[in-house]
C-alpha positions as CSV (number, residue, x, y, z in Angstrom):
1,R,0.0,0.0,0.0
2,W,1.0,3.6,-0.5
3,S,1.7,5.9,2.4
4,G,2.2,9.6,1.7
5,D,4.8,9.8,4.5
6,L,6.6,6.5,4.1
7,G,6.1,5.6,0.4
8,W,5.2,2.1,-0.6
9,Q,4.8,-0.4,2.3
10,R,4.4,-4.1,2.2
11,V,1.1,-5.4,3.6
12,Q,0.4,-8.8,5.2
13,A,0.8,-11.7,2.8
14,A,-2.4,-12.6,0.9
15,P,-4.2,-15.6,2.3
16,G,-3.8,-17.4,-1.0
17,A,-2.8,-16.9,-4.6
18,I,-4.6,-13.8,-6.0
19,D,-6.7,-14.4,-9.1
20,P,-6.0,-11.4,-11.3
21,R,-9.5,-11.7,-12.9
22,L,-11.2,-10.2,-9.9
23,V,-9.8,-7.1,-8.1
24,R,-12.2,-4.3,-7.2
25,A,-12.5,-1.4,-4.7
26,L,-15.0,-1.4,-1.9
27,G,-15.8,1.9,-0.2
28,Q,-13.0,4.2,0.7
29,A,-10.5,1.9,2.3
30,H,-11.1,-1.7,1.2
31,A,-10.4,-3.9,-1.9
32,L,-12.1,-7.2,-2.8
33,F,-10.0,-10.1,-4.2
34,A,-10.5,-13.6,-5.3
35,V,-7.8,-15.9,-3.9
36,S,-7.1,-19.6,-4.7
37,R,-6.3,-22.0,-1.8
38,P,-5.8,-25.7,-1.5
39,D,-9.3,-26.1,-0.2
40,G,-10.9,-24.0,-3.0
41,G,-11.3,-20.4,-4.0
42,R,-12.3,-17.7,-1.5
43,L,-13.3,-14.1,-1.5
44,A,-11.2,-11.8,0.7
45,T,-11.1,-8.1,1.5
46,L,-8.0,-6.1,2.2
47,N,-8.1,-3.0,4.4
48,T,-5.8,-0.6,2.6
49,I,-5.0,1.4,5.9
50,T,-4.2,-1.4,8.3
51,G,-3.0,-3.8,5.6
52,A,-5.0,-6.7,7.2
53,W,-7.0,-9.3,5.3
54,T,-10.4,-10.7,6.0
55,M,-11.6,-14.0,4.5
56,L,-15.3,-14.0,3.5
57,P,-17.3,-17.1,4.4
58,Q,-18.0,-18.4,0.8
59,V,-15.9,-21.5,0.0
60,L,-15.6,-22.0,-3.8
61,E,-14.9,-25.2,-5.7
62,S,-11.5,-25.8,-7.2
63,D,-13.0,-26.1,-10.7
64,T,-14.3,-22.4,-10.8
65,L,-14.3,-21.4,-14.4
66,G,-14.2,-17.6,-14.0
67,W,-14.8,-14.5,-12.0
68,A,-16.4,-11.2,-12.7
69,P,-17.4,-8.1,-10.7
70,W,-21.1,-7.9,-9.9
71,A,-23.0,-5.2,-8.1
72,D,-20.9,-4.5,-5.0
73,G,-19.4,-8.0,-4.9
74,A,-18.5,-10.8,-7.3
75,A,-20.0,-13.4,-9.6
76,W,-18.4,-16.8,-10.5
77,L,-19.2,-19.9,-12.5
78,D,-18.5,-23.5,-11.6
79,R,-20.0,-26.9,-12.3
80,D,-23.0,-26.1,-10.1
81,G,-23.9,-22.9,-12.0
82,L,-23.7,-19.2,-11.5
83,H,-23.0,-17.8,-8.0
84,L,-23.4,-14.2,-6.7
85,A,-21.9,-12.8,-3.4
86,E,-21.2,-9.5,-1.8
87,P,-20.0,-8.3,1.6
88,V,-22.8,-7.6,4.0
89,E,-23.2,-4.2,5.7
90,R,-23.1,-4.2,9.5
91,Q,-26.5,-4.0,11.1
92,P,-27.4,-1.2,13.6
93,L,-26.6,-2.2,17.1
94,L,-28.0,0.6,19.3
95,K,-30.2,-0.8,22.2
96,W,-33.1,0.7,24.0
97,Q,-30.8,1.4,27.1
98,D,-28.6,3.6,24.8
99,W,-31.6,5.5,23.6
100,V,-32.6,6.2,27.2
101,V,-29.1,7.6,28.0
102,L,-29.1,9.7,24.9
103,S,-32.6,11.0,25.6
104,V,-31.6,12.0,29.1
105,Y,-28.7,14.0,27.8
106,L,-30.9,15.8,25.2
107,V,-33.5,16.6,27.8
108,L,-30.7,18.0,30.1
109,V,-29.4,20.5,27.5
110,L,-33.0,21.6,26.7
111,G,-33.5,22.1,30.5
112,V,-30.5,24.4,30.7
113,G,-31.9,26.5,27.9
114,L,-35.4,26.6,29.4
115,Y,-33.9,27.5,32.9
116,F,-32.1,30.6,31.5
117,Y,-35.1,31.6,29.4
118,L,-37.5,31.5,32.4
119,R,-34.9,33.4,34.6
120,E,-34.3,36.1,32.0
121,K,-37.5,36.6,30.1
122,S,-36.7,40.3,29.7
123,A,-33.0,39.9,28.9
124,S,-31.1,42.9,27.6
125,A,-28.9,42.7,24.5
126,A,-25.8,42.3,26.7
127,D,-27.5,39.4,28.6
128,F,-28.4,37.6,25.4
129,F,-25.2,38.2,23.4
130,V,-22.4,38.3,26.1
131,G,-24.1,36.8,29.2
132,G,-24.2,40.1,31.0
133,R,-20.4,40.1,31.0
134,S,-20.5,38.0,34.2
135,I,-19.2,34.6,33.0
136,P,-16.3,33.3,35.2
137,F,-13.0,33.0,33.3
138,W,-12.7,29.2,33.8
139,A,-16.2,28.6,32.4
140,A,-15.4,30.9,29.4
141,G,-12.1,29.0,28.9
142,I,-13.8,25.6,28.9
143,S,-16.4,27.0,26.5
144,L,-13.6,28.2,24.2
145,Y,-12.2,24.7,24.1
146,A,-15.7,23.1,23.6
147,T,-16.4,25.5,20.7
148,N,-13.0,25.0,19.1
149,V,-12.9,21.2,19.2
150,S,-16.5,20.3,18.0
151,S,-17.4,17.0,16.3
152,I,-14.3,17.4,14.2
153,S,-12.2,16.4,17.2
154,F,-14.5,13.6,18.3
155,I,-14.9,12.0,14.9
156,A,-12.7,13.3,12.1
157,I,-9.5,13.6,14.2
158,P,-9.6,9.9,15.3
159,A,-10.3,9.0,11.7
160,K,-7.4,11.1,10.5
161,S,-5.1,9.5,13.1
162,F,-6.4,6.0,12.1
163,E,-5.7,6.7,8.5
164,S,-2.3,8.4,8.9
165,N,-0.4,9.5,12.1
166,W,-0.3,12.2,14.7
167,Q,1.2,14.8,12.3
168,Y,-1.7,17.2,12.8
169,L,-1.1,17.2,16.5
170,T,1.7,19.6,15.8
171,N,-1.0,22.2,15.4
172,N,-2.0,21.8,19.1
173,L,1.5,21.8,20.4
174,I,2.6,25.0,18.6
175,G,-0.9,26.5,18.9
176,V,-0.4,26.9,22.7
177,L,2.4,29.4,22.1
178,G,0.1,31.4,19.9
179,L,-2.6,31.4,22.6
180,M,-0.1,32.7,25.1
181,F,0.5,35.7,22.8
182,V,-3.3,36.2,22.3
183,A,-3.9,36.1,26.1
184,V,-1.3,38.8,26.8
185,W,-1.7,41.2,23.9
186,V,-4.8,40.7,21.8
187,V,-7.6,39.7,24.1
188,P,-7.2,42.4,26.8
189,L,-7.1,45.1,24.2
190,L,-10.4,44.1,22.6
191,R,-12.1,43.2,25.9
192,R,-11.5,46.8,27.3
193,L,-13.6,48.1,24.4
194,D,-16.8,46.4,25.6
195,L,-17.7,45.0,22.2
196,M,-20.6,42.7,21.4
197,S,-19.5,42.2,17.8
198,V,-15.8,42.1,17.2
199,F,-16.3,43.7,13.9
200,S,-17.3,46.9,15.6
201,Y,-13.6,47.4,16.1
202,L,-13.1,47.6,12.3
203,E,-15.6,50.4,12.0
204,T,-13.9,52.5,14.6
205,R,-10.4,51.8,13.4
206,F,-11.1,51.9,9.7
207,H,-14.6,52.4,8.1
208,P,-18.2,51.1,8.4
209,A,-18.0,49.3,5.1
210,I,-15.0,47.3,6.3
211,R,-17.0,46.2,9.3
212,M,-20.0,45.1,7.4
213,L,-18.1,43.3,4.7
214,A,-16.1,41.5,7.3
215,S,-19.2,40.5,9.3
216,A,-20.9,39.3,6.2
217,L,-18.0,37.1,5.1
218,C,-17.7,35.7,8.7
219,I,-21.4,34.7,8.6
220,V,-20.8,33.0,5.2
221,M,-17.8,31.1,6.5
222,Q,-19.3,30.0,9.8
223,V,-22.5,28.8,8.3
224,G,-21.1,27.5,5.0
225,S,-17.7,26.0,6.0
226,R,-18.1,25.2,9.7
227,M,-21.7,24.7,10.7
228,S,-22.5,22.3,7.8
229,V,-19.5,20.1,8.4
230,I,-19.9,20.1,12.2
231,L,-23.6,19.2,11.8
232,F,-23.0,16.5,9.3
233,L,-20.3,14.6,11.1
234,P,-22.2,13.6,14.2
235,S,-25.2,12.8,12.0
236,L,-23.0,10.5,10.0
237,A,-22.0,8.8,13.3
238,I,-25.6,8.4,14.4
239,A,-26.6,7.0,11.0
240,T,-23.7,4.5,11.3
241,I,-24.8,3.4,14.8
242,T,-28.5,3.3,14.5
243,G,-29.2,2.9,10.8
244,M,-31.2,6.1,10.9
245,D,-31.1,8.1,7.7
246,V,-28.5,10.9,7.8
247,A,-31.2,13.5,6.9
248,W,-33.2,12.6,10.0
249,S,-30.1,12.7,12.2
250,I,-29.2,16.2,10.9
251,L,-32.8,17.3,11.6
252,I,-32.9,16.0,15.2
253,M,-29.5,17.4,16.2
254,G,-30.2,20.7,14.5
255,V,-33.6,21.2,16.1
256,F,-32.4,20.4,19.6
257,T,-29.5,22.8,19.3
258,I,-31.7,25.6,17.8
259,V,-34.2,25.3,20.6
260,Y,-31.9,25.6,23.6
261,T,-29.7,28.3,21.9
262,A,-32.8,30.4,21.1
263,L,-34.2,30.0,24.6
264,G,-31.2,30.8,26.8
265,G,-28.8,32.9,24.7
266,M,-25.1,33.1,25.6
267,R,-25.5,31.9,29.2
268,A,-27.2,28.7,28.1
269,V,-24.5,28.2,25.4
270,I,-21.6,28.5,27.8
271,W,-23.0,26.5,30.7
272,T,-24.1,23.7,28.3
273,D,-20.6,23.8,26.9
274,F,-19.3,23.1,30.4
275,V,-21.6,20.0,30.7
276,Q,-20.8,18.9,27.2
277,V,-17.0,18.9,27.7
278,L,-17.4,16.7,30.8
279,V,-19.6,14.3,28.8
280,M,-17.2,14.4,25.8
281,F,-14.0,13.7,27.8
282,G,-15.7,11.0,29.8
283,G,-16.8,9.1,26.7
284,A,-13.5,9.5,25.0
285,L,-11.5,8.3,28.0
286,F,-13.8,5.2,28.4
287,A,-13.4,4.3,24.7
288,I,-9.6,4.4,24.7
289,G,-9.4,2.5,28.0
290,F,-11.8,-0.1,26.6
291,I,-9.5,-0.7,23.6
292,F,-6.4,-1.0,25.8
293,W,-8.2,-3.5,28.0
294,H,-9.3,-5.7,25.1
295,L,-5.9,-5.7,23.2
296,D,-3.8,-8.8,23.7
297,G,-0.8,-7.2,25.5
298,G,-2.7,-4.0,26.4
299,V,-0.8,-0.8,26.4
300,S,2.5,-2.4,25.6
301,E,1.1,-4.0,22.4
302,F,-0.5,-0.7,21.5
303,A,2.9,1.1,21.9
304,R,4.8,-1.6,20.0
305,I,2.5,-1.6,16.9
306,A,2.2,2.2,16.9
307,M,6.0,2.7,16.9
308,A,6.6,0.0,14.3
309,E,4.0,1.5,12.0
310,H,5.1,5.1,12.7
311,K,1.5,5.9,13.8
312,T,2.6,8.4,16.5
313,S,4.9,10.4,14.3
314,V,4.3,14.1,15.0
315,F,6.9,16.3,13.3
316,D,7.6,16.5,9.6
317,F,10.5,18.9,8.9
318,S,10.5,18.5,5.2
319,F,10.1,21.5,2.9
320,D,7.4,20.0,0.7
321,L,4.7,22.6,0.5
322,T,2.1,20.1,-0.7
323,R,2.2,18.3,2.8
324,A,1.3,19.3,6.3
325,T,4.8,20.0,7.7
326,V,6.1,21.7,10.8
327,W,6.7,24.9,8.8
328,G,3.2,24.9,7.6
329,F,1.9,24.6,11.2
330,L,4.2,27.4,12.3
331,F,2.6,29.6,9.6
332,L,-0.8,28.3,10.7
333,V,-0.3,29.2,14.4
334,V,1.0,32.7,13.6
335,F,-1.8,33.3,11.1
336,D,-4.7,31.1,12.3
337,V,-4.3,31.5,16.1
338,V,-2.6,34.8,16.7
339,L,-3.9,36.8,13.8
340,T,-7.3,35.3,13.2
341,F,-8.4,35.0,16.9
342,P,-9.5,38.7,17.0
343,K,-11.9,38.3,14.1
344,D,-13.4,35.0,15.2
345,Q,-16.7,36.1,16.6
346,V,-17.5,32.6,17.9
347,L,-14.4,32.5,20.1
348,M,-14.3,36.2,21.0
349,Q,-17.9,36.2,22.2
350,R,-16.8,34.0,25.1
351,V,-13.9,36.3,25.9
352,L,-16.2,39.3,25.8
353,S,-18.6,37.6,28.2
354,T,-16.0,37.8,31.1
355,P,-16.1,40.5,33.7
356,S,-12.8,42.2,32.9
357,A,-9.8,42.3,30.6
358,R,-7.8,40.3,33.2
359,A,-10.5,37.6,33.4
360,A,-10.6,37.6,29.5
361,G,-6.9,36.8,29.4
362,R,-7.3,34.0,32.0
363,S,-10.0,32.4,29.9
364,V,-7.5,32.0,27.0
365,W,-4.9,30.5,29.4
366,T,-7.6,28.0,30.5
367,F,-8.2,27.2,26.9
368,A,-4.5,26.6,26.2
369,A,-4.1,24.4,29.3
370,I,-6.8,21.9,27.9
371,T,-5.6,22.0,24.3
372,I,-2.6,19.6,24.4
373,P,-4.0,16.8,26.6
374,G,-7.3,17.0,24.7
375,G,-5.4,16.6,21.4
376,I,-3.3,13.7,22.6
377,L,-6.5,11.9,23.8
378,F,-8.3,12.2,20.4
379,Y,-5.3,11.3,18.3
380,G,-4.6,8.4,20.6
381,I,-8.1,7.1,20.0
382,G,-7.4,6.9,16.3
383,T,-4.1,5.0,16.8
384,A,-5.8,2.7,19.2
385,L,-8.5,2.0,16.6
386,Y,-5.8,1.2,14.1
387,V,-4.2,-1.4,16.4
388,Y,-7.6,-2.9,17.3
389,Y,-8.8,-3.3,13.7
390,Q,-5.4,-4.6,12.5
391,A,-5.9,-7.4,15.0
392,H,-9.7,-7.8,14.1
393,P,-10.1,-6.8,10.5
394,E,-13.3,-8.8,10.2
395,R,-15.0,-6.3,12.6
396,M,-14.8,-3.5,10.0
397,D,-17.5,-2.5,7.6
398,P,-16.1,-1.9,4.1
399,W,-19.0,0.2,3.1
400,L,-18.6,2.9,5.7
401,P,-16.4,6.0,5.1
402,I,-13.2,6.4,7.0
403,D,-14.8,9.1,9.1
404,S,-17.2,6.5,10.5
405,T,-14.4,4.3,12.0
406,F,-14.9,5.6,15.6
407,P,-18.7,5.5,15.4
408,L,-18.6,1.9,14.1
409,F,-16.4,0.9,17.1
410,I,-18.7,2.7,19.5
411,A,-21.8,0.9,18.1
412,A,-20.3,-2.6,17.6
413,E,-17.9,-3.1,20.4
414,L,-18.8,-1.1,23.5
415,P,-21.3,-2.4,26.2
416,T,-24.9,-1.5,26.1
417,G,-25.6,1.8,27.9
418,V,-22.0,2.9,27.6
419,T,-22.6,3.3,23.8
420,G,-25.4,5.7,24.6
421,L,-23.1,7.7,26.8
422,I,-20.4,8.1,24.2
423,I,-23.0,8.9,21.5
424,A,-24.1,11.7,23.9
425,G,-20.4,12.7,23.8
426,I,-20.5,13.0,20.1
427,F,-23.7,15.0,20.3
428,A,-22.0,17.2,23.0
429,A,-19.0,17.8,20.8
430,A,-21.1,18.9,17.9
431,M,-23.8,20.8,19.8
432,S,-21.4,22.9,21.8
433,T,-19.9,24.3,18.5
434,L,-23.2,24.5,16.7
435,S,-24.8,26.5,19.5
436,S,-21.8,28.8,19.6
437,I,-21.9,29.4,15.8
438,I,-25.7,30.0,15.8
439,N,-25.5,32.4,18.7
440,S,-22.6,34.3,17.2
441,V,-24.1,34.6,13.7
442,S,-27.4,35.8,15.2
443,T,-25.4,38.3,17.2
444,L,-23.7,39.6,14.1
445,L,-26.9,39.9,12.2
446,S,-28.5,41.9,15.0
447,V,-25.6,44.1,16.1
448,D,-23.8,44.7,12.8
449,F,-26.8,44.9,10.5
450,Y,-30.0,45.5,12.5
451,Q,-28.5,48.1,14.8
452,R,-26.6,49.7,11.9
453,L,-29.4,49.8,9.2
454,S,-32.6,50.1,11.2
455,R,-34.0,53.7,11.6
456,H,-35.2,53.0,15.1
457,P,-33.3,50.2,16.6
458,S,-34.2,49.0,20.1
459,E,-32.6,46.7,22.6
460,R,-35.7,44.5,22.8
461,G,-35.9,44.4,19.0
462,S,-32.3,43.4,18.7
463,V,-32.8,40.5,21.1
464,R,-36.1,39.5,19.3
465,L,-34.3,39.5,15.9
466,A,-31.5,37.4,17.3
467,E,-34.0,34.8,18.6
468,W,-35.6,34.5,15.2
469,T,-32.4,34.5,13.3
470,T,-31.2,31.7,15.5
471,V,-33.9,29.6,14.0
472,L,-33.2,30.8,10.5
473,V,-29.4,30.2,10.7
474,G,-30.0,26.7,12.1
475,A,-32.3,25.9,9.3
476,V,-29.8,27.1,6.7
477,G,-27.0,25.0,8.4
478,M,-29.2,21.9,8.3
479,G,-29.9,22.4,4.6
480,L,-26.2,22.7,3.8
481,A,-25.4,19.6,5.9
482,W,-28.0,17.7,3.8
483,L,-26.3,18.9,0.7
484,L,-22.9,17.8,2.0
485,A,-24.3,14.4,2.8
486,S,-25.0,13.8,-0.9
487,Y,-21.2,13.9,-1.7
488,D,-18.6,11.2,-1.1
489,V,-16.0,13.2,0.9
490,Q,-12.7,11.4,1.8
491,S,-11.9,13.5,4.9
492,L,-14.2,16.2,6.3
493,F,-11.3,17.4,8.5
494,D,-9.4,18.4,5.3
495,V,-12.5,20.0,3.8
496,S,-12.9,22.2,6.9
497,I,-9.3,23.3,6.8
498,E,-9.5,24.2,3.1
499,L,-12.7,26.2,3.4
500,A,-11.4,28.1,6.4
501,G,-8.3,29.0,4.5
502,L,-10.1,30.2,1.5
503,L,-12.7,32.4,3.3
504,G,-11.1,33.4,6.5
505,G,-7.8,35.1,5.8
506,G,-8.4,38.6,4.3
507,F,-10.1,40.2,7.3
508,A,-7.7,38.6,9.8
509,G,-5.1,40.7,8.0
510,A,-7.2,43.8,8.5
511,Y,-7.2,43.2,12.3
512,T,-3.4,42.8,12.2
513,L,-3.0,46.0,10.4
514,G,-5.4,47.8,12.8
515,M,-4.0,46.5,16.1
516,F,-0.3,46.4,15.3
517,T,0.2,49.4,13.1
518,T,-0.8,53.1,13.3
519,R,-0.2,53.9,9.6
520,A,-2.8,51.6,8.0
521,N,-5.9,53.3,6.7
522,W,-9.2,52.0,5.4
523,Q,-8.4,52.5,1.7
524,G,-5.2,50.4,2.0
525,V,-7.0,47.7,4.0
526,A,-9.8,47.4,1.4
527,I,-7.2,46.9,-1.3
528,G,-5.3,44.4,0.8
529,I,-8.5,42.3,1.5
530,A,-9.4,42.2,-2.2
531,S,-5.9,41.2,-3.1
532,A,-5.9,38.4,-0.5
533,L,-9.1,36.9,-1.9
534,V,-7.7,36.9,-5.5
535,V,-4.3,35.4,-4.6
536,T,-5.8,32.7,-2.3
537,F,-8.4,31.5,-4.8
538,G,-5.6,31.6,-7.5
539,A,-3.5,29.2,-5.3
540,W,-6.5,27.0,-4.7
541,S,-7.5,26.8,-8.4
542,M,-3.9,25.8,-9.4
543,D,-3.4,23.4,-6.5
544,L,0.0,25.1,-5.7
545,V,0.3,24.2,-2.0
546,H,-1.3,22.2,0.8
547,P,-4.6,23.8,2.0
548,Y,-3.0,24.4,5.4
549,F,-1.0,27.3,3.7
550,Y,-4.1,29.0,2.3
551,L,-4.8,31.0,5.5
552,A,-1.1,32.1,5.7
553,I,-1.1,33.2,2.1
554,S,-4.3,35.2,2.5
555,I,-3.3,37.0,5.7
556,M,0.2,37.8,4.5
557,T,-1.1,39.1,1.2
558,C,-3.6,41.4,3.0
559,I,-0.9,42.6,5.5
560,V,1.8,43.4,2.9
561,V,-0.5,44.8,0.1
562,G,-2.7,46.6,2.7
563,Y,0.2,48.3,4.4
564,L,1.9,49.4,1.1
565,A,-1.4,50.6,-0.3
566,S,-2.0,52.6,2.9
567,L,1.2,54.6,2.1
568,L,-0.6,55.9,-1.0
569,F,-3.3,57.6,1.1
570,P,-3.2,60.0,4.0
571,P,-2.7,58.6,7.6
572,P,-5.8,58.0,9.7
573,A,-7.3,61.3,10.9
574,Q,-9.2,59.9,14.0
575,S,-7.7,59.2,17.4
576,L,-6.2,55.7,17.7
577,A,-6.0,55.8,21.5
578,G,-7.0,52.3,22.9
579,L,-7.2,50.8,19.4
580,T,-3.6,49.6,18.9
581,I,-1.0,48.0,21.1
582,H,1.1,51.2,20.6
583,T,-1.6,53.6,21.8
584,G,-2.9,52.8,25.3
585,R,-6.1,54.2,26.7
586,G,-5.7,57.8,27.8
587,D,-7.7,60.9,28.1
588,G,-8.1,61.0,24.4
589,A,-9.3,57.4,24.2
590,P,-12.6,56.8,22.4
591,A,-15.7,55.6,24.4
592,P,-16.1,51.9,24.6
593,L,-17.5,50.8,21.2
594,A,-20.8,49.4,22.6
595,Q,-21.5,52.8,24.2
596,A,-20.4,54.6,21.0
597,A,-22.8,52.5,18.9
598,R,-25.7,53.4,21.2
599,A,-24.7,57.1,21.1
600,K,-25.1,57.0,17.3
């Protein structure tokens, strides 16, 4: 088999002489062969990731005249006539006890939303959008982690580790350094401005048009490139485990998330995030412990195979720009963590919900403290699955996509009741991010558009609009997830990275120019943003580099072109006090942006 990191590798010897008349692909990671043995012909499948063979039960006569592909299997002819066979798809295995556990979890999160709705029926805009700025730093930090990991960590990262190695863990390791910088320099500056929409900063620093364009692109990216993927992944898991159609899974998850988000606002989102992280980690720890317990040789066997197969390799120091190397991750951390954090409304909304700039910085430190152990846990699950299925290849389902590897294990191998708990963990991973995206997008629509464009905006009208747009945004996300389900995607983890790089870079460069320079002006920034979009889509259309580099290319283009273009226009005329790291708050500092917006 071919490994992108190690080249061609020898797999286990075939369980007989391969008949060249029948070789065909099954699903994303299996191949079907006909093999000849002393006791007759047999059908066998090869898992192209683990290199393990599985013999199918049909025993064929030695006088078989010929083979041919048929449907999803094979046809052969012998003295008894024509025979047809194909691998059977695994049957759903979720029991009623698992449904009870899952139902209790769903009722719990709805209860949290209802609690905050009944307690705060006349919530102000600050209550609904930023939790009244009263969220403890540790709760905000845990919510940051819950929002950042999503179902991508719970499903797609184990699948990526199962398929390859721990190379993408480099992002977590280096990312902590970027979060340290964010906690010290970026977050306190923005928190002191009392924002509800982070894009309000771009209006005060540059121009209202920059703010509204940035907000609009953020909405498109969150709903189009994140929400659809994050909603589809757990629905794929539920479909794998229960046999329920993916469309129904998307509908159930989307509706539950919309309801508790619309009811409780930011407080409900953050406190359900806290519960969901506990459920998610509990399920993940049980799963990896279960695999170790059932491996012959336990942890030592896991370590032996993982090292022999290079499954825990982390660092790639090559200079191949088409691969995910250390240098790519260094770029990514600088550009994705440090420079894009300020424009990420989903993350910043948690930071803005804390009582002070100091508490805001501490929330990011809490986030950083969880990132590395959380990453090791989820990548470790993927490697443990590799070791388990290499020893038990017959337990795999060749028809399922690679992203369904962990859900298959949960459904087929774990005890009844525990399966329901870990499925609740998958729901928790997805719903924490979904609710965050929905709440943030409704905030942007209300604050950046309703309050800006309405002739007579009111606080109650703003909250009411946010509640209704929560429903609308959730419905759009479900529709896009249904569309995504109609395509055969090899790795949704890669898709999410690619879309984020294409759509998320230009305005991150605008924040960098605004916060770290005093010379940049709105004309130059507008030119820089347009240039970034053109260059990044050009790199994508010609497939020049690995998608991990798209974000870096976009941000760097915006920074360089935007700064040089700014030199062609007069310097900013307004006061920059409190708006850059070079100009601290003083007597000439502008009013906090939330107050300034109300004054208008």
